[in-house]
PLY file of the C-alpha trace (Angstrom):
ply
format ascii 1.0
element vertex 84
property float x
property float y
property float z
element edge 83
property int vertex1
property int vertex2
end_header
0.00 0.00 0.00
2.86 2.39 0.84
4.45 1.89 -2.56
1.13 2.45 -4.30
0.59 5.75 -2.49
4.16 6.83 -3.18
3.59 6.07 -6.84
0.36 8.08 -6.88
2.06 11.07 -5.24
4.96 10.75 -7.66
2.57 10.80 -10.62
0.80 13.87 -9.20
4.15 15.66 -8.82
5.16 14.75 -12.36
1.86 16.08 -13.65
2.15 19.33 -11.69
5.70 19.78 -13.00
4.49 19.21 -16.53
1.78 21.86 -16.18
4.25 24.38 -14.75
6.60 23.62 -17.63
3.76 24.26 -20.10
3.08 27.61 -18.43
6.79 28.41 -18.70
6.80 27.69 -22.42
3.72 29.86 -22.90
4.89 32.84 -20.83
8.71 32.38 -20.69
8.54 33.39 -17.01
11.32 31.61 -15.13
9.07 31.39 -12.05
7.21 28.50 -13.67
10.43 26.75 -14.65
11.66 26.85 -11.04
8.36 25.36 -9.87
8.47 22.66 -12.58
11.95 21.63 -11.48
10.88 21.61 -7.84
7.94 19.32 -8.52
10.09 17.01 -10.62
12.54 16.79 -7.72
9.66 15.92 -5.40
8.64 13.20 -7.85
12.19 11.84 -7.79
12.15 11.82 -3.99
8.86 9.89 -3.97
10.25 7.39 -6.46
13.26 6.78 -4.22
11.07 6.45 -1.12
8.76 4.02 -2.93
11.70 1.97 -4.16
13.36 1.79 -0.73
10.07 0.80 0.86
8.73 1.16 4.33
10.53 -1.90 5.66
13.85 -0.09 5.68
14.06 3.17 7.54
14.75 5.82 4.88
18.16 7.37 5.04
18.34 11.10 5.84
20.13 11.69 2.54
16.90 10.95 0.71
15.26 13.91 2.37
17.93 16.22 0.97
16.10 15.87 -2.34
12.94 17.21 -0.69
14.91 20.03 0.94
16.36 20.98 -2.44
12.87 21.07 -3.97
11.58 23.34 -1.22
14.61 25.61 -1.62
13.86 25.85 -5.35
10.31 26.96 -4.54
11.61 29.49 -2.03
14.12 30.86 -4.54
11.40 31.17 -7.19
9.23 33.21 -4.83
12.14 35.43 -3.79
13.20 36.04 -7.40
9.66 36.82 -8.48
9.12 39.34 -5.67
12.55 40.89 -6.13
12.01 41.56 -9.85
8.62 43.15 -9.23
0 1
1 2
2 3
3 4
4 5
5 6
6 7
7 8
8 9
9 10
10 11
11 12
12 13
13 14
14 15
15 16
16 17
17 18
18 19
19 20
20 21
21 22
22 23
23 24
24 25
25 26
26 27
27 28
28 29
29 30
30 31
31 32
32 33
33 34
34 35
35 36
36 37
37 38
38 39
39 40
40 41
41 42
42 43
43 44
44 45
45 46
46 47
47 48
48 49
49 50
50 51
51 52
52 53
53 54
54 55
55 56
56 57
57 58
58 59
59 60
60 61
61 62
62 63
63 64
64 65
65 66
66 67
67 68
68 69
69 70
70 71
71 72
72 73
73 74
74 75
75 76
76 77
77 78
78 79
79 80
80 81
81 82
82 83
């Protein structure tokens, strides 16, 4: 069940990243590209967590991927507000 839910969350993150990438191509605003990359990193993190499984305690290094994704989102917001 855990792997199924991780796969569903991964698919949702991939889809969200795809939509942000489409918005980037339409508007050429780098804000959407940052968000697309962040969601794709979250999808990667979910794939790793699903592959490792719940039986093994996930290593803290896996969560660095999530931290990087959140930092990308934070940087996108800062850059967007700074340019305005």
